[in-house]
C-alpha positions as a LaTeX table, in Angstrom:
\begin{tabular}{lrrr}
\hline
Residue & $x$ (\AA) & $y$ (\AA) & $z$ (\AA) \\
\hline
Met1 & 19.73 & $-27.88$ & 5.40 \\
Asp2 & 16.84 & $-27.38$ & 2.63 \\
His3 & 15.72 & $-23.65$ & 3.42 \\
Asp4 & 12.06 & $-25.03$ & 3.78 \\
Asp5 & 13.56 & $-27.00$ & 6.86 \\
Phe6 & 13.99 & $-23.64$ & 9.06 \\
Ala7 & 9.82 & $-23.37$ & 9.17 \\
Gly8 & 9.98 & $-23.98$ & 12.72 \\
Tyr9 & 13.19 & $-21.55$ & 13.71 \\
Gly10 & 13.13 & $-18.49$ & 15.37 \\
Val11 & 13.23 & $-15.21$ & 13.29 \\
Glu12 & 16.77 & $-14.50$ & 14.25 \\
Thr13 & 18.18 & $-17.67$ & 12.69 \\
Gln14 & 16.05 & $-17.88$ & 9.87 \\
Ala15 & 17.08 & $-14.34$ & 8.89 \\
Ile16 & 20.87 & $-15.79$ & 8.99 \\
Arg17 & 20.60 & $-19.17$ & 7.39 \\
Ala18 & 17.70 & $-19.60$ & 5.28 \\
Gly19 & 17.85 & $-19.90$ & 1.77 \\
Thr20 & 21.84 & $-20.46$ & 1.50 \\
Glu21 & 22.86 & $-22.38$ & $-1.94$ \\
Arg22 & 26.17 & $-23.30$ & $-1.76$ \\
Ser23 & 28.43 & $-24.04$ & $-4.98$ \\
Gln24 & 30.64 & $-26.79$ & $-5.92$ \\
Phe25 & 32.78 & $-24.44$ & $-3.46$ \\
Leu26 & 31.16 & $-25.31$ & $-0.36$ \\
Glu27 & 31.63 & $-21.30$ & 0.62 \\
His28 & 30.49 & $-20.44$ & 3.98 \\
Ser29 & 28.72 & $-17.15$ & 3.45 \\
Glu30 & 26.91 & $-16.50$ & 0.22 \\
Ala31 & 27.97 & $-16.09$ & $-3.04$ \\
Leu32 & 27.81 & $-13.18$ & $-4.98$ \\
Phe33 & 26.86 & $-14.22$ & $-8.94$ \\
Leu34 & 27.65 & $-11.25$ & $-11.05$ \\
Thr35 & 26.79 & $-12.95$ & $-14.30$ \\
Ser36 & 24.15 & $-11.58$ & $-16.94$ \\
Ser37 & 23.74 & $-15.04$ & $-17.94$ \\
Phe38 & 24.18 & $-19.18$ & $-17.65$ \\
Val39 & 25.92 & $-21.57$ & $-20.12$ \\
Phe40 & 24.06 & $-24.88$ & $-20.87$ \\
Arg41 & 25.68 & $-28.88$ & $-21.56$ \\
Ser42 & 23.45 & $-29.27$ & $-24.82$ \\
Ala43 & 20.91 & $-27.57$ & $-27.02$ \\
Ala44 & 18.29 & $-29.65$ & $-25.20$ \\
Glu45 & 19.07 & $-28.49$ & $-21.49$ \\
Ala46 & 18.81 & $-24.87$ & $-22.96$ \\
Ala47 & 15.65 & $-25.41$ & $-25.06$ \\
Ala48 & 14.03 & $-26.90$ & $-21.37$ \\
Arg49 & 15.47 & $-23.63$ & $-19.34$ \\
Phe50 & 14.06 & $-21.33$ & $-21.74$ \\
Ser51 & 10.22 & $-23.29$ & $-21.99$ \\
Gly52 & 10.07 & $-23.64$ & $-18.49$ \\
Ala53 & 10.72 & $-27.32$ & $-17.92$ \\
Asp54 & 13.69 & $-27.51$ & $-16.17$ \\
Glu55 & 13.86 & $-24.53$ & $-13.17$ \\
Gly56 & 17.75 & $-23.99$ & $-13.50$ \\
Tyr57 & 18.89 & $-20.15$ & $-14.21$ \\
Val58 & 18.78 & $-18.56$ & $-17.59$ \\
Tyr59 & 19.25 & $-14.94$ & $-17.63$ \\
Ser60 & 19.75 & $-12.39$ & $-14.76$ \\
Arg61 & 17.16 & $-10.36$ & $-15.10$ \\
Phe62 & 15.07 & $-12.80$ & $-13.72$ \\
Ser63 & 16.65 & $-15.36$ & $-12.81$ \\
Asn64 & 20.00 & $-15.53$ & $-10.31$ \\
Pro65 & 21.38 & $-17.63$ & $-7.88$ \\
Thr66 & 22.38 & $-15.04$ & $-5.31$ \\
Val67 & 19.27 & $-13.29$ & $-6.44$ \\
Arg68 & 16.99 & $-16.47$ & $-5.41$ \\
Met69 & 18.83 & $-17.28$ & $-1.99$ \\
Phe70 & 17.65 & $-13.59$ & $-1.06$ \\
Glu71 & 14.30 & $-14.39$ & $-1.87$ \\
Arg72 & 14.19 & $-17.86$ & $-0.35$ \\
Arg73 & 15.16 & $-16.67$ & 2.84 \\
Leu74 & 12.38 & $-13.46$ & 2.88 \\
Ala75 & 10.04 & $-16.06$ & 1.86 \\
Val76 & 10.73 & $-18.34$ & 5.17 \\
Leu77 & 10.80 & $-14.95$ & 7.26 \\
Glu78 & 7.58 & $-13.92$ & 5.81 \\
Arg79 & 5.73 & $-17.39$ & 6.01 \\
Ala80 & 5.44 & $-17.43$ & 2.43 \\
Glu81 & 4.75 & $-20.18$ & $-0.17$ \\
Asp82 & 7.35 & $-18.15$ & $-2.43$ \\
Cys83 & 9.17 & $-14.58$ & $-2.96$ \\
Val84 & 10.38 & $-12.69$ & $-6.27$ \\
Ala85 & 12.92 & $-9.69$ & $-5.48$ \\
Thr86 & 12.38 & $-6.32$ & $-7.66$ \\
Ser87 & 14.68 & $-3.50$ & $-8.48$ \\
Ser88 & 12.78 & $-1.30$ & $-5.38$ \\
Gly89 & 9.54 & $-1.02$ & $-3.67$ \\
Met90 & 7.78 & 1.06 & $-5.52$ \\
Ala91 & 8.87 & $-2.02$ & $-8.28$ \\
Ala92 & 7.16 & $-4.53$ & $-6.69$ \\
Ile93 & 4.27 & $-2.72$ & $-5.85$ \\
Leu94 & 3.79 & $-1.62$ & $-9.85$ \\
Ala95 & 4.94 & $-5.64$ & $-10.46$ \\
Thr96 & 2.23 & $-6.93$ & $-8.39$ \\
Cys97 & $-0.11$ & $-4.35$ & $-10.14$ \\
Leu98 & 0.99 & $-5.86$ & $-13.25$ \\
Ala99 & 0.38 & $-9.15$ & $-12.27$ \\
His100 & $-3.54$ & $-9.09$ & $-11.36$ \\
Leu101 & $-4.91$ & $-5.74$ & $-12.57$ \\
Lys102 & $-6.66$ & $-4.91$ & $-16.04$ \\
Ala103 & $-8.36$ & $-1.94$ & $-17.84$ \\
Gly104 & $-11.56$ & $-1.79$ & $-16.10$ \\
Asp105 & $-10.26$ & $-3.27$ & $-12.80$ \\
His106 & $-10.39$ & $-0.80$ & $-9.79$ \\
Val107 & $-8.18$ & $-0.50$ & $-6.85$ \\
Leu108 & $-9.20$ & $-0.03$ & $-3.21$ \\
Cys109 & $-5.95$ & 2.23 & $-1.53$ \\
Ala110 & $-5.43$ & 3.41 & 1.97 \\
Ala111 & $-5.33$ & 7.34 & 2.11 \\
Asn112 & $-2.27$ & 7.54 & 4.59 \\
Val113 & 0.36 & 5.41 & 2.15 \\
Phe114 & 3.83 & 6.63 & 0.61 \\
Gly115 & 3.37 & 9.29 & $-1.38$ \\
Ala116 & 4.79 & 7.86 & $-4.58$ \\
Ser117 & 1.86 & 4.86 & $-4.08$ \\
Ile118 & $-0.30$ & 7.73 & $-3.94$ \\
Gln119 & 1.13 & 8.63 & $-6.69$ \\
Leu120 & 0.86 & 5.13 & $-8.22$ \\
Phe121 & $-2.55$ & 4.23 & $-7.92$ \\
Gly122 & $-4.06$ & 7.88 & $-8.03$ \\
Thr123 & $-1.92$ & 9.29 & $-10.94$ \\
Leu124 & $-0.33$ & 6.45 & $-13.22$ \\
Leu125 & $-2.49$ & 3.39 & $-13.29$ \\
Pro126 & $-5.72$ & 5.73 & $-15.17$ \\
Arg127 & $-3.78$ & 6.41 & $-17.42$ \\
Phe128 & $-4.17$ & 2.55 & $-18.65$ \\
Gly129 & $-7.87$ & 2.06 & $-16.93$ \\
Ile130 & $-7.58$ & 1.02 & $-13.75$ \\
Glu131 & $-9.53$ & 3.25 & $-11.01$ \\
Ser132 & $-8.68$ & 3.84 & $-7.86$ \\
Thr133 & $-10.52$ & 4.91 & $-4.65$ \\
Phe134 & $-8.61$ & 6.39 & $-1.08$ \\
Val135 & $-9.99$ & 5.49 & 2.22 \\
Ala136 & $-9.72$ & 5.93 & 5.37 \\
Ala137 & $-6.98$ & 3.09 & 6.09 \\
Thr138 & $-8.46$ & 3.00 & 9.93 \\
Asp139 & $-11.74$ & 2.82 & 9.09 \\
Pro140 & $-13.00$ & $-1.11$ & 8.37 \\
Asp141 & $-16.68$ & 0.29 & 7.35 \\
Ala142 & $-14.79$ & 2.70 & 4.55 \\
Trp143 & $-13.04$ & $-0.34$ & 3.05 \\
Arg144 & $-16.36$ & $-1.49$ & 2.60 \\
Gly145 & $-18.61$ & 1.04 & 1.64 \\
Ala146 & $-15.94$ & 1.96 & $-1.35$ \\
Met147 & $-15.84$ & $-1.98$ & $-2.77$ \\
Arg148 & $-17.40$ & $-2.32$ & $-6.22$ \\
Pro149 & $-18.13$ & $-5.46$ & $-8.40$ \\
Thr150 & $-14.91$ & $-4.54$ & $-10.06$ \\
Thr151 & $-12.80$ & $-3.84$ & $-6.99$ \\
Arg152 & $-9.82$ & $-6.49$ & $-7.97$ \\
Leu153 & $-7.09$ & $-4.90$ & $-5.64$ \\
Met154 & $-6.75$ & $-3.67$ & $-2.28$ \\
Phe155 & $-3.79$ & $-2.26$ & $-0.95$ \\
Cys156 & $-2.20$ & $-0.73$ & 2.65 \\
Glu157 & 0.11 & 0.07 & 4.34 \\
Thr158 & 0.34 & $-0.99$ & 8.52 \\
Pro159 & 1.83 & 0.94 & 10.16 \\
Ser160 & 1.94 & 4.01 & 7.66 \\
Asn161 & 4.30 & 6.27 & 7.46 \\
Pro162 & 4.71 & 9.05 & 8.49 \\
Leu163 & 1.72 & 8.59 & 11.05 \\
Met164 & 1.90 & 5.50 & 12.42 \\
Glu165 & $-2.07$ & 4.26 & 11.78 \\
Leu166 & $-2.72$ & 0.91 & 12.09 \\
Val167 & $-4.77$ & $-1.33$ & 9.48 \\
Asp168 & $-6.53$ & $-4.30$ & 10.94 \\
Leu169 & $-4.93$ & $-7.03$ & 9.37 \\
Asp170 & $-7.71$ & $-9.86$ & 10.41 \\
Leu171 & $-10.63$ & $-7.51$ & 9.05 \\
Phe172 & $-8.57$ & $-6.32$ & 6.12 \\
Ala173 & $-7.96$ & $-9.79$ & 5.06 \\
Ala174 & $-11.10$ & $-11.05$ & 5.74 \\
Leu175 & $-13.04$ & $-8.64$ & 3.37 \\
Gly176 & $-10.69$ & $-9.58$ & 0.79 \\
Arg177 & $-11.90$ & $-13.50$ & 0.67 \\
Glu178 & $-15.45$ & $-12.31$ & 1.25 \\
Arg179 & $-15.17$ & $-10.48$ & $-1.74$ \\
Gly180 & $-12.74$ & $-12.53$ & $-3.69$ \\
Val181 & $-10.58$ & $-9.41$ & $-4.03$ \\
Leu182 & $-6.57$ & $-9.84$ & $-3.67$ \\
Thr183 & $-5.19$ & $-8.21$ & $-0.51$ \\
Val184 & $-1.74$ & $-6.42$ & $-0.39$ \\
Val185 & $-0.10$ & $-4.98$ & 2.70 \\
Asp186 & 3.15 & $-3.17$ & 2.10 \\
Asn187 & 5.25 & $-4.46$ & 5.54 \\
Cys188 & 8.48 & $-2.60$ & 4.60 \\
Phe189 & 8.24 & $-0.76$ & 8.23 \\
Cys190 & 7.86 & $-3.56$ & 10.36 \\
Thr191 & 9.70 & $-6.20$ & 7.83 \\
Pro192 & 8.99 & $-10.12$ & 9.39 \\
Ala193 & 10.78 & $-9.11$ & 13.07 \\
Leu194 & 8.21 & $-7.29$ & 13.95 \\
Gln195 & 5.29 & $-8.27$ & 11.89 \\
Arg196 & 3.62 & $-11.23$ & 9.29 \\
Pro197 & 0.77 & $-10.29$ & 8.03 \\
Leu198 & 0.38 & $-13.51$ & 5.54 \\
Asp199 & $-0.21$ & $-15.10$ & 8.93 \\
His200 & $-3.39$ & $-13.31$ & 9.67 \\
Gly201 & $-4.71$ & $-14.13$ & 6.36 \\
Val202 & $-3.33$ & $-11.34$ & 3.91 \\
Asp203 & $-2.44$ & $-12.80$ & 0.28 \\
Val204 & 0.41 & $-10.48$ & $-0.78$ \\
Val205 & 3.28 & $-8.71$ & 1.29 \\
Val206 & 5.52 & $-6.49$ & $-0.54$ \\
His207 & 8.54 & $-4.44$ & 0.69 \\
Ser208 & 11.36 & $-1.82$ & $-0.18$ \\
Ala209 & 14.16 & $-3.66$ & 1.02 \\
Thr210 & 16.06 & $-0.54$ & 0.72 \\
Lys211 & 14.81 & 0.47 & 4.37 \\
Tyr212 & 14.98 & $-1.94$ & 7.16 \\
Ile213 & 15.83 & $-5.19$ & 5.14 \\
Asp214 & 18.95 & $-3.10$ & 4.20 \\
Gly215 & 19.60 & $-1.72$ & 7.40 \\
Gln216 & 22.38 & 0.71 & 6.04 \\
Gly217 & 21.17 & 2.93 & 3.23 \\
Arg218 & 23.52 & 1.41 & 0.48 \\
Val219 & 21.03 & $-0.19$ & $-2.11$ \\
Leu220 & 18.16 & $-0.04$ & $-3.73$ \\
Gly221 & 15.84 & $-3.04$ & $-3.56$ \\
Gly222 & 12.09 & $-4.79$ & $-3.27$ \\
Ala223 & 10.08 & $-8.40$ & $-2.68$ \\
Ile224 & 6.73 & $-9.47$ & $-3.75$ \\
Ala225 & 5.98 & $-12.37$ & $-1.45$ \\
Gly226 & 2.46 & $-15.17$ & $-1.05$ \\
Arg227 & 1.43 & $-17.95$ & $-2.26$ \\
Lys228 & 3.58 & $-19.99$ & $-4.92$ \\
Ala229 & 1.41 & $-19.71$ & $-8.01$ \\
Phe230 & 0.35 & $-15.76$ & $-7.75$ \\
Val231 & 4.62 & $-15.28$ & $-7.64$ \\
Arg232 & 5.63 & $-17.69$ & $-10.20$ \\
Asp233 & 3.05 & $-17.30$ & $-12.60$ \\
Gly234 & 1.83 & $-13.76$ & $-11.97$ \\
Val235 & 4.83 & $-11.71$ & $-11.20$ \\
Val236 & 7.24 & $-13.86$ & $-12.48$ \\
Pro237 & 6.35 & $-12.77$ & $-15.96$ \\
Val238 & 6.26 & $-9.49$ & $-15.58$ \\
Leu239 & 9.55 & $-9.43$ & $-14.48$ \\
Arg240 & 10.87 & $-11.35$ & $-17.10$ \\
Thr241 & 9.41 & $-9.18$ & $-20.02$ \\
Ala242 & 9.07 & $-5.77$ & $-18.49$ \\
Gly243 & 12.88 & $-6.26$ & $-15.95$ \\
Pro244 & 12.32 & $-4.66$ & $-13.32$ \\
Gly245 & 14.77 & $-7.36$ & $-11.44$ \\
Leu246 & 17.03 & $-7.30$ & $-8.56$ \\
Ser247 & 20.51 & $-7.17$ & $-9.37$ \\
Pro248 & 22.89 & $-9.69$ & $-7.99$ \\
Phe249 & 25.00 & $-6.92$ & $-6.03$ \\
Asn250 & 22.20 & $-5.48$ & $-4.36$ \\
Ala251 & 20.68 & $-8.89$ & $-3.57$ \\
Trp252 & 23.89 & $-10.02$ & $-1.60$ \\
Val253 & 24.18 & $-6.85$ & 0.16 \\
Leu254 & 20.49 & $-7.05$ & 1.10 \\
Leu255 & 21.45 & $-10.65$ & 2.78 \\
Lys256 & 24.03 & $-9.44$ & 4.38 \\
Gly257 & 21.28 & $-7.04$ & 6.09 \\
Leu258 & 18.80 & $-9.79$ & 6.86 \\
Glu259 & 21.52 & $-11.39$ & 9.28 \\
Thr260 & 21.26 & $-8.07$ & 11.61 \\
Leu261 & 17.79 & $-7.76$ & 10.75 \\
Ala262 & 15.85 & $-8.90$ & 14.22 \\
Val263 & 18.66 & $-7.00$ & 16.23 \\
Arg264 & 18.72 & $-4.05$ & 14.36 \\
Met265 & 14.65 & $-3.90$ & 15.12 \\
Arg266 & 14.80 & $-4.43$ & 18.54 \\
Ala267 & 17.14 & $-1.72$ & 19.34 \\
Gln268 & 15.73 & 0.91 & 17.31 \\
Gly269 & 12.42 & $-0.02$ & 18.19 \\
Glu270 & 13.43 & 0.65 & 21.90 \\
Ser271 & 15.19 & 3.48 & 21.18 \\
Ala272 & 11.82 & 5.30 & 19.31 \\
Gln273 & 9.93 & 4.45 & 22.71 \\
Arg274 & 11.66 & 6.20 & 24.97 \\
Leu275 & 12.09 & 9.22 & 22.47 \\
Ala276 & 8.39 & 9.21 & 21.91 \\
Ala277 & 7.61 & 9.43 & 25.40 \\
Trp278 & 9.91 & 11.98 & 25.89 \\
Leu279 & 8.44 & 14.19 & 23.22 \\
Gln280 & 5.06 & 13.71 & 24.41 \\
Ala281 & 5.83 & 15.41 & 27.27 \\
His282 & 7.83 & 18.18 & 25.74 \\
Pro283 & 6.18 & 21.47 & 25.96 \\
Ala284 & 6.83 & 22.28 & 21.92 \\
Val285 & 5.57 & 19.25 & 20.70 \\
Glu286 & 1.72 & 19.21 & 20.46 \\
Arg287 & 1.00 & 15.60 & 19.81 \\
Val288 & 3.24 & 12.68 & 18.79 \\
His289 & 2.33 & 9.64 & 16.48 \\
Tyr290 & 3.83 & 6.72 & 17.91 \\
Ala291 & 1.86 & 3.61 & 18.24 \\
Gly292 & 3.93 & 2.05 & 21.13 \\
Leu293 & 2.35 & 5.03 & 23.19 \\
Pro294 & $-0.65$ & 4.28 & 25.29 \\
Ser295 & $-2.36$ & 7.60 & 23.94 \\
His296 & $-2.31$ & 6.30 & 20.22 \\
Pro297 & $-5.73$ & 5.54 & 19.32 \\
Gln298 & $-4.36$ & 2.01 & 17.81 \\
Tyr299 & $-2.60$ & 0.93 & 21.03 \\
Glu300 & $-3.98$ & $-2.39$ & 22.09 \\
Leu301 & $-3.81$ & $-3.29$ & 18.14 \\
Ala302 & $-0.45$ & $-2.67$ & 17.93 \\
Arg303 & 0.11 & $-4.82$ & 20.71 \\
Arg304 & $-1.98$ & $-7.45$ & 18.99 \\
Gln305 & $-0.32$ & $-7.80$ & 15.66 \\
Gln306 & 3.36 & $-6.42$ & 16.02 \\
Arg307 & 5.80 & $-7.76$ & 18.30 \\
Leu308 & 6.95 & $-4.26$ & 18.87 \\
Pro309 & 6.07 & $-0.90$ & 17.94 \\
Gly310 & 8.94 & 0.15 & 15.31 \\
Ala311 & 11.60 & 2.49 & 14.77 \\
Leu312 & 9.21 & 5.67 & 13.00 \\
Val313 & 8.54 & 8.13 & 15.22 \\
Ala314 & 6.40 & 11.58 & 14.12 \\
Phe315 & 5.38 & 14.22 & 15.86 \\
Glu316 & 3.66 & 17.63 & 15.55 \\
Val317 & 5.50 & 21.26 & 16.50 \\
Arg318 & 3.23 & 24.06 & 18.14 \\
Gly319 & 2.03 & 26.72 & 15.70 \\
Gly320 & $-0.44$ & 28.96 & 14.31 \\
Ser321 & $-0.96$ & 29.30 & 10.69 \\
Ala322 & 0.49 & 26.81 & 8.41 \\
Glu323 & 2.60 & 29.06 & 7.47 \\
Glu324 & 4.19 & 29.39 & 10.89 \\
Gln325 & 3.75 & 25.42 & 11.40 \\
Arg326 & 6.10 & 24.87 & 8.69 \\
Glu327 & 8.68 & 27.67 & 9.63 \\
Arg328 & 8.41 & 26.27 & 12.99 \\
Ala329 & 9.56 & 22.53 & 11.83 \\
Trp330 & 11.76 & 23.86 & 9.28 \\
Arg331 & 13.50 & 25.32 & 12.29 \\
Val332 & 13.84 & 22.28 & 14.26 \\
Ile333 & 14.63 & 20.27 & 11.43 \\
Asp334 & 17.56 & 22.80 & 10.77 \\
Gly335 & 18.59 & 22.57 & 14.57 \\
Val336 & 20.00 & 19.13 & 14.10 \\
Ser337 & 23.48 & 18.41 & 14.42 \\
Leu338 & 23.25 & 14.52 & 14.68 \\
Met339 & 20.50 & 13.18 & 12.95 \\
Ser340 & 20.73 & 13.26 & 8.95 \\
Ile341 & 18.25 & 15.67 & 6.88 \\
Thr342 & 17.29 & 12.74 & 4.51 \\
Gly343 & 13.89 & 11.41 & 3.40 \\
Asn344 & 15.20 & 7.92 & 3.21 \\
Leu345 & 14.64 & 5.72 & 6.93 \\
Gly346 & 15.74 & 2.38 & 7.95 \\
Asp347 & 19.41 & 3.14 & 8.29 \\
Thr348 & 21.61 & 2.54 & 11.15 \\
Arg349 & 22.05 & 6.31 & 11.13 \\
Thr350 & 18.89 & 8.53 & 12.29 \\
Thr351 & 17.14 & 10.29 & 9.55 \\
Ile352 & 14.77 & 13.26 & 9.83 \\
Thr353 & 12.30 & 15.22 & 7.46 \\
His354 & 9.43 & 17.12 & 6.48 \\
Pro355 & 7.00 & 15.24 & 5.08 \\
Ala356 & 4.81 & 18.13 & 3.47 \\
Thr357 & 7.37 & 19.10 & 1.79 \\
Thr358 & 9.30 & 15.89 & 0.90 \\
Thr359 & 7.98 & 12.79 & 0.91 \\
His360 & 4.62 & 13.65 & 0.11 \\
Gly361 & 5.50 & 16.73 & $-1.32$ \\
Arg362 & 3.90 & 16.65 & $-4.50$ \\
Leu363 & 0.89 & 15.59 & $-3.18$ \\
Thr364 & $-1.75$ & 18.23 & $-3.93$ \\
Pro365 & $-3.04$ & 19.81 & $-0.96$ \\
Glu366 & $-5.93$ & 17.69 & $-0.77$ \\
Ala367 & $-4.55$ & 14.40 & $-1.00$ \\
Arg368 & $-1.97$ & 15.41 & 1.58 \\
Ala369 & $-5.21$ & 16.50 & 3.92 \\
Arg370 & $-6.90$ & 13.17 & 3.22 \\
Ala371 & $-3.80$ & 11.58 & 4.38 \\
Gly372 & $-3.42$ & 13.78 & 7.56 \\
Ile373 & 0.32 & 15.22 & 6.71 \\
Arg374 & 0.03 & 18.52 & 8.53 \\
Glu375 & 2.64 & 21.38 & 7.72 \\
Ser376 & 3.91 & 20.79 & 11.65 \\
Leu377 & 4.91 & 17.57 & 10.90 \\
Ile378 & 8.36 & 16.11 & 11.43 \\
Arg379 & 9.16 & 12.55 & 11.15 \\
Val380 & 12.00 & 10.81 & 12.72 \\
Ala381 & 13.63 & 7.51 & 12.22 \\
Val382 & 15.27 & 6.47 & 14.69 \\
Gly383 & 18.76 & 4.67 & 14.05 \\
Leu384 & 21.31 & 2.85 & 16.07 \\
Glu385 & 23.10 & 5.78 & 17.90 \\
Ser386 & 22.89 & 6.41 & 21.52 \\
Phe387 & 19.01 & 7.38 & 22.54 \\
Asp388 & 21.28 & 10.34 & 24.98 \\
Asp389 & 22.80 & 11.95 & 21.87 \\
Leu390 & 19.47 & 11.81 & 19.64 \\
Gln391 & 17.63 & 12.76 & 22.50 \\
Gly392 & 20.59 & 15.54 & 23.01 \\
Asp393 & 20.21 & 16.72 & 19.49 \\
Leu394 & 16.28 & 17.06 & 19.46 \\
Ala395 & 16.48 & 18.86 & 22.81 \\
Arg396 & 19.23 & 21.48 & 21.42 \\
Ala397 & 17.03 & 21.93 & 17.91 \\
Leu398 & 13.41 & 22.36 & 19.88 \\
Ala399 & 14.61 & 24.76 & 21.98 \\
Ser400 & 15.25 & 27.02 & 19.35 \\
\hline
\end{tabular}
């Protein structure tokens, strides 16, 4: 079957079957093409490939069969016209910016995005004459009020990391269409297994495939999905010239990760839901951030635009001053024996971290406050271990 024929299938089937391209050997599993370049039958064919008249493969920096299989499969999952893969999630965001922005342009960015994204929009892009304004992600009026005549791109992640704040995708996309602004959503925490922003009218979806798409903490990768004209005419030339493309080996690993994506996301989400409810009732916990709890201010929005709330749970320990909050949060983190203390997430292994001093540690105190990252905050990315074991691990740590 052609990969386009999978449009009407379920996400589980798409994640296993879509985009497969077999060689002359008719292998069942996806082939791994570890080659830097490709040969041509004639000088004329080489010229046609290099000019773009022939869509065949040229050089693995920007065209490789294994990478293309990953791109086609993710495009089907996101219901996108096309997709291009990058070396990391941050490379995907940067390539999107390079494809669309120029000096003098303005960006609206949610204030609660990943720390490295804040650094990109707030520190790096201004060096090249591109200004950014950070707005309250959950407030549609804030987005509208910060709009300028030079605004060319709106960027958010939903749900956010680590506070699980949501952006109303319908309103976000509608504002972009109204003002002629490209709307870009980081979908790495839900993945297309739980949420499809393009279905809500968003223009572009970016991924850190390093997270749930890989699912086992093995390789880095990223992706950009959207309309074919933007992907092929805008982003691919950036990859061809600047070189932030995905390696064939990493693409092969990510293809294997996609095969179990829906199953993992459901299982991890179920454990996260139970863990969040248990934490909410714990006397040492002041607040839990999880969109699957009715106490979450955007609980109904989460039910409307996500299939499940996801596997990230953030909570705040009770404490006094900022120093006391940090001390107590670190004591809990140091008290776990099963969970891994690391900043990564999306793994089969549950991870725990202190965002204020790790993932958001390079931000200014003002930027952390704007993003709602307090010293008392702990983030848990729930894996596939036994729920009882995870609960017991946190219970012992909180008892400290």
